[in-house]
Structures are given as structure tokens and as C-alpha cells.
N, C-alpha and C positions, 0 to 999 in steps of 0.2 A: 504494499499501498504505498502512494508515494506521498510524500507531503506536500503541504500549499505551500505556497509564499506568499506572501501579504505586498503588492506589489506599494512600491514607495512612491510617495505625492512628488512631480518635481520638482513643483513650487515650494515646499518648502528646505532650507538647509540645512547641512548635518550640523549638529552640535562641537563636535570635534573641529570642522572647519573653522568656526568661529572664534576658537581660543586663541588666545594670543599665546607668539612663544613665548619657551622657557626664559631665555632671556631678556624677554623685554622686563619684565617687571626688575632685575636686577639694572639694569641699563636705564630705566627711569628712574631708581632711588641714586642712582651716582651722579647724575645730571642732577637731580635736586641737592645733592651735598654739594656737588660744587657749587651750584647757585648759590647755596646758603653761605657757605664760605666767603665768596668774592663778592658777596653783597656791600660789607662796608667801603668797597671801592668803588658802588656802582651808586649809590643813593647818598642822600644828605644826613646830617645827625640826626633828623628828628625820624625821620623812617628808620635807622639802623637801632635809636631807642625804644620806636613803636615796637621792630622785631623782636627784641630782648624781652618786650612787655608779654608777645605774642609768645615768648618759649616757656616764659615763666607759667602761661596759664596751659599749654601744652601739658606740661606735666602735672597739674594740680587737674586738669580733664583725666590724666592716666589715670591719677588715683581716682577717680570716680568712677571712670571704666571698669577698674577692676570689679569695682562689686557691681554697677549697672549689667553690664554685657557678659558676667561672669557667672555672681551670684546669684543677680536678679534683684538685685536691691538699691532702690535708688537712695542716695545721699543729700541734705541738703544742710551739710553743715562741716565740708573739707576746708573752708577757708578757715575755720576757727584752729585746724592743725595747723594750716599754712602759718597764719598768726603765732603758734607756741612755737615752730621752727624758725620766725622771722627773726622774735622775741630772744630766742635763745641766743641764734648767729648772733646778733646783736650784744649778747654778755659776752661772749666766747671775742668779739670785738673785740673789749676793753682790755682782753691780756692778746692777743694776736688776731693779726685781718690775715692771717694765710686761709686762701678761697676753702682748699679740700677740707681743713680741719672746722670750719666753719659749717660746712655742708654736711659731713660726717653727723657733728654735735645735734644738726636741727633736726636731720634724719632720726636719729634715736631719741631726742624728744617727742616728736611726731607721732613714733611708732609708739613710746611709751603713754602719752596721754590719752591715745587710741586706745591700745589695753585697755587701760583703767574705766572709759568711758565707754567702750565696745560692751561690756559685760550686760549694761542696760541697753545698748543701741540692738544687738544680733537676739534679743529675745522677742523683737516687735519682727512684724513682714507689711511688706504692702506699702500703705500708707500709714499707717503708725510707725513704721520705721521711718518716714521721711518725715513726719514729725516730731519724732524724736530726735532725730540727726538734726533738725534745725532749731529743735529746744536747746541741743548741746553746742551748736554754732553762737547762739545767741548768748548762752551761759560765757561761754569762752571772751566774747564782743562785753561785756558787762566786767567783767571779773578785767579784762582788758583796762576799761576803762578806772579801775577803780584802785588795783594795783600794778602797774606794768609803769616802767620807767616811763616820765612823763606824759603820765595822765591821755589825757584824751587827744593831747595834741602830739604825740607819739614822742619817738627819739630818732635823733639822727647818730651814722656811723661812717669812720674813714671809708675810703677806698678798698679795696678786696683784693689781694697779692694774689694769682694767680698758682706761683709756683717758689717754693724759697732761691732767694735770688733776683727775682726778680723785680724790677719797679711797682710801686702799685698802680691798678689802671684805673686812670682818670680819661682818656679821652673813650668818647662812646663802642667804637669799632671794636676794641681789644676787648671793654666787657660782655659785647656781644657774642663774641668769636668765645670767652672764657663759657656762658651761659649757653652758647652752642654745644660743645663739647662735652657741658655737665650734662646736657639734655639729652644727648647720645648715649652717653653711661648709662644714664636711668633708661634710656631706653632699649637698650641690649638688655640689663637686666629683666625688664617686664618681658619683654620677650622671650628672653630665657624661663620665667616664671611661666607666663600661662600655657607652657609647650611640657608640664609636666603633671604628673597623676594628680597633682593637688589642685590645679587648677581644672580637671576632669572632673573630680569629687565636687568642684563647685558650680559647675553648667549641670552635672546632676542633680544637687540642692536646686538649681533655679529651673530646671525641667519639673523632675518631681521626686520633694523633699523627703515624703513617707518612704519610699524604693528605696534613699541611700540609705536613710536609716534602719531600715530591713535590713540591709545589707550587713550591718553591725557599726556604722560608723556615728560619731559624735558628731551631728551636725552644727548645734551651736560652737562647740570647739571649732570644725573647720572656717563658720564665716566669722570667730574671731578670731584669729589667725590673718583672714583675709582683712579683716577690719581695722587690723592695728599694721599690716605692712601697705595697707591704702594710707594708713596715716601718718607713715614715714615717708613714704612720698611726696604727699601735701607739704610733711614739714620737710625736704630737700628744696622744696617749690620755695618757701619762706625764706629759704639762705639764699634763696637764684636773687626773692624780688630785694632782698637788704643788698643783693650787687648791683645790681639795676639800678637803684633807687639810692641807697643809701640814708635810707629812712624807713622805716615802720610805724604806724599809728595801728589802734585799733578799729579804724573803720575799714581794715583791710580783713578784718572779720565778719564787713557786713554780708545780708545773706545775699548781694544782688553779684557775689563774686563765686560763690557757690554756685546759685543759678546757675553762670555762665560755664562753670565747669559742669552741673550736670546736664546742661542743652548743648555741650560740646560733644560727652559721651552718647549723648539719645540722637545725635548729626553719625558718632562713628557710627552704629548700629553694629556693636561690638567687637569693632576693631582697634585696637590702639594706635595704629596710624591715621586714621579715620577721625580718632577724638581730639589726637593733636592737630588735625589739621583744619574739624571744626572750630577747636579754641584761636585759629588762628583767622580764620576767617571772620568769627562772633567780635575778636579784638579789632581787626582790621574795620567792619560794622560799627563799633561802639566809638571808636577814637578816629581811626583815618579818613573814614567817610564823612566824619559830623564835621570836619573843617569843608569837602566838598559840598555838604548839602545846607550850609550854612547853621550848623550847631543843632544841627536835626540826627545827628547819627542817634541818639538812645530811642527816638521814633524808628530808626531802620533797625535799631535793634527788638525792638519791640515785636513789629512786625516779621521778625527773623523765628522770634520766640514764637510766635501764631504759626506760622509757616510750620515749622517743626510739630506742631499740636496737630494739625491736619495733615501732616506727611503720609503717616498709614492708609489713611483714606483717598487720600488722590493718589498713593500706589495702587491702593486696590481697583478705584475707577479706572485706572491706566491698564490693569490687569484684563477687568472686562471690557473693556473697549476692545482691547487685541483680541480677545476669545471671540468677540462679535463677529470681528473684522476676518477670522479665519474662519468661522462655522459661514458667514457670506461669501 
């Protein structure tokens, strides 16, 4: 008995033919890295400072993405751990202005703060988790106003030194290159982390937590570990903030900063690279486009948030339209 074969429609392209070559992504990454490194020689000081700020927000977006894209939890208080790291780096700056030392100290402080507060946060899920993290961020904001050096006016620090023996980085171009190097280091570390069994367990919790519990895993401990790591990454972003602005204040723990990081993570759709790119786009919409639009950058940022909220529906509408066209 001969097997029947279903004829292949001539108008339907093969999916394998539409895939990009393997070398395309590394090539695009290399071109992007070259463009990022050469940026200080191509633009003015304002754009360089803006790019450095965008890189700081990209690191904070990676912190949020670890919880959003892998654990399925939406945090709204990551700016609080950024401020913990920033004030720690500012305190270390009174002893040494060596940037890597400040970065390590800020990362450790952010992780410790997240480990302490995460015991409360990881007991919640969904909207309650969002509100608990929002409350924790506001507590950090209030504590910084009351007890941090300088109070509500903040505190200034000296320029950062990249390596022992080098002069302090005063020019925006050198500060940008230092922040870029630190961002790449954090990105590589996160890329290694998300390829581990730990990251797979986090995805399992996001998909179906009872099944992971039935397999013998303590999900709250896994989520606490993820929350702690995310706090450490946010603390590293705080140290980079000190390197860029040489200033920290309680305003850096405002909800708007956490909301921007969360929005960038949602734009990334489960990708660390996408979250970083989303942070760059949002910072550009908020700051750079504000000058082009006569100070209406926040309006554009609000429109971006609305578009993000309706993006899933727009995608679904596009898929429905494509299916209807194929049927006709």
C-alpha cells in the first residue's frame, strides 16, 4: 500500500529558507560593539552623557528582566536597590575612587538588601508582588530622605578611576567607555546565568509553579535567590550611576525609574538584549526626544507606555489578519 503525499503549496515559503545565516547575529553584534566603542568620537558631549545614562538603565532593565522574563514576576521597586548600591559606592568613594571596588561593593550591598527584603516579596505573586515591591521601593526612598548623607539634597562624589595608576575620568567619553565596559561584563555574567539549570527552574516556576514544587524544589528559595541576584545587578547599576553623574539623591529611587526598567523588560519580551535595547529607546524618548519636541519627552514616554500596554493586542490582531489573508 503506497503512502500518499500531501502536495506542498507553491505560494508558501519554507520557514528554513527564511532563517538568517548563523554568522548574521555575531556579525551584527560585532558591528554594534564597534559602533558603541567609537561613539565618543562621533557625537557631542551631551549625546555621550545620554548614552552613558542609557547604559545604566540597560543594566537596571536586566535586573528587572531576570524576574519578569524568567521568574514571571513583575517588580516595581528595582530603583530602591539601585539607590542602595549608589549610596554604598558614594560611601566607598570617601575611601577610594577606584571604580571596580565601588562596583563590587555596590553589587554586594544591593544583593544583601534584596536578600533581606526579598523574604517578604517572594511570598507574593502577580499583582500583590508588584505592590509589595512598589512598597519596598518607597520605603527605600523614604529612608534615603531621612538618613542618607545629604538628605533630600543628595550627595556628590569625586570622579571615578577605572584602574590603579590611571587618572580620574573627567571627560564624558572616558566615563562612557568605562560604563560600557562594565555593562558588557554584567551582560556576559547574566548571559551565563540564564543558560544554567537555575534559570530553567525559574522558567518552570513561571509556567507552572505547582509542578516544580511536585518535583521536590522549594520555589520560594529559588525565587529568593533570583530576587537577590536581581538586587545585586541593580546595585551595580547604582555604582555606574555614581560614575556617570558623580551624584546620588533619594529621587533616584522614585517609582518612575523602576517603572522605566519594568517597561524596558516588558519590551524585551524575555530577552536580556531586548531589555537593554528597550531601556536605550525609552531613555532616548524621555531625554533626547524631549529637546526635539520642545520639552514633550515625558508625553512621548507616556505614549510608549500606552503602546506597550496594548502591544499584545496589536500582535494578536496582526496574527488574526495574516491568518484571514491566508485563508482567502
